[in-house]
C-alpha positions, -999 to 999 in steps of 0.1 A, spaced: -592 926 -58 -598 942 -24 -616 913 -7 -581 891 -21 -559 913 -4 -580 915 27 -584 884 33 -541 880 22 -539 908 55 -558 890 76 -544 853 71 -509 867 75 -519 882 107 -537 850 121 -505 835 112 -482 859 130 -506 852 164 -503 817 158 -469 817 156 -463 837 190 -482 814 212 -463 789 235 -475 749 232 -488 740 261 -468 726 287 -473 696 311 -474 717 346 -437 705 368 -449 680 388 -444 696 424 -431 683 462 -469 679 472 -478 655 441 -448 638 446 -457 631 483 -494 623 472 -472 597 451 -456 580 472 -484 582 499 -509 561 477 -485 537 470 -484 531 507 -454 551 521 -457 571 552 -433 596 569 -421 606 534 -394 635 540 -367 654 525 -381 655 491 -353 677 466 -357 678 433 -325 669 411 -316 690 379 -323 658 359 -357 664 374 -357 634 399 -375 637 429 -354 620 463 -362 615 496 -368 593 524 -403 571 533 -410 543 556 -427 512 535 -441 483 560 -420 495 586 -385 498 571 -372 527 559 -362 534 523 -345 558 499 -372 571 473 -370 586 436 -397 594 411 -391 602 375 -402 630 360 -428 605 343 -439 596 381 -417 560 380 -410 552 415 -378 534 427 -372 521 464 -339 509 476 
């Protein structure tokens, strides 16, 4: 009987410990990562990167000698105009 009671207590403590852990989250992309991503897509002179409240990065970059306004979504999709 004591063995069953001890097992129940241990399961309860282990369950409480699991309930208190936070789920793993993907780290937020920083401006250095955003700049590196743009450079890997052959953008140069990357500047004025700012993160918006929606998690998107916006800034300016040059590609093939043309300055463009660039946006990087939280999922990493790059849009230039």
